[in-house]
N, C-alpha and C positions, 0 to 999 in steps of 0.2 A: 951890906947893901951889894947888886951885884945886876952889872948891867947887858943883855942878853940883847946879840943884832944875830940876826938870821936873815937869810937870803931864800927867798921861795918865788915856787912858779907864781905869777898876778894869779891865773883863775885859782889858786887857793887862797886868795888873801882874807876872800867875807867867812870863808870856809874857817879856816885859824884864828880871826879875830872872833868868831861865835865861841869856840871854844876856848880862847881864852878868857872872855868875857864870865864863859860859863863854871871857871873856876878860882876866880875874884880877883885878876888884873882889870885894874881901873883908868889904863893907860897905855897909850904907844903912840910911837911916831914914823908914820910909811911913808918912803921914798921911790920913787921909779927910778932903775939903774938899768944898766947895761953891763954882762961884763962874759966870761968864760972860765972854765974851769978844765975841766977832765978832758973833755968833749973838743974842746980849742973850736966850739962855733960847728956847722955844719954849711952845706949846701941846699939849696933853694931852688925850685925852677918856679920863675914868674915868664907867662905869654912865650913859654918856650925853650927861656933861654935861662941857664945856669947860672946862678951868681951864689959867693961866701957869703956866710953871716959869720962875722967874725964875733961879735959881740950879743949874745941872745940878753932880750928882755927879762928880769926879774924884779923882784919888790922883796927892798929893803925893811926889814921891822927890828925897831929899837926899842926895850922897854928894858925898866928901870925897877925891882921889885927885890924886897925881903930878902939875905942870903937863905933863909929856911924854904922859901917858895922857888928858888930856880931853877932846883931838878924839876919838879912839878911844871914847872912853864917849858922847859927845854924835852921834858917828853913827850908834853900837850902839841908843843909846835912838829916833831919828829911826826907822831904821830898821824897827826891833822893833814902834813902838808905833803905825806907821802903818795909818789905814786906809782914806785919803784920803778923808773924809769932815771937812764940820763939827766941831769939836770934839775934834781930836786930841788938841791940845795946847802947850805950849810948853814949850822950856828956856833956863833960864839959866844962865850961868857967873862965878862970880867969882872976886877972888881971897881965899886964906884968907893969916894973917898969921899964926899959928902955931896948933899943936896939941898938947894935951897929956893921952896915953892915965893916967887917973884909978888905975889898978891902981896900974904898973911906975912913972908918972912921964917916961915915954918923952914926946920932943917932937918934934914936926914928921912930917919922912914917916913915920919908926920907931915914931909914936903910928897909923898908918895902919893 
């Protein structure tokens, strides 16, 4: 099993969710986060005053899938979330040692 952690722009969340559901992803965890990467924030103007935005709003997706499905999930997120502008996000893939469904006690891929 693989844990896929993706940070994307908030307005892309629904489009990414629909694309992932379309390829068979059964669930995901979503968290609103703030962060910065290569752009190190930016400046904006509000009521004529310029101010620095050091942390940019993002959405973090956490998805656990069978290892065989991981590449397809990564490709789907990358193509759907892409705007070709700075700050599109990042995707990380990690190994998952085990999983347990609390309600039924099912383990590993059966728990997904």
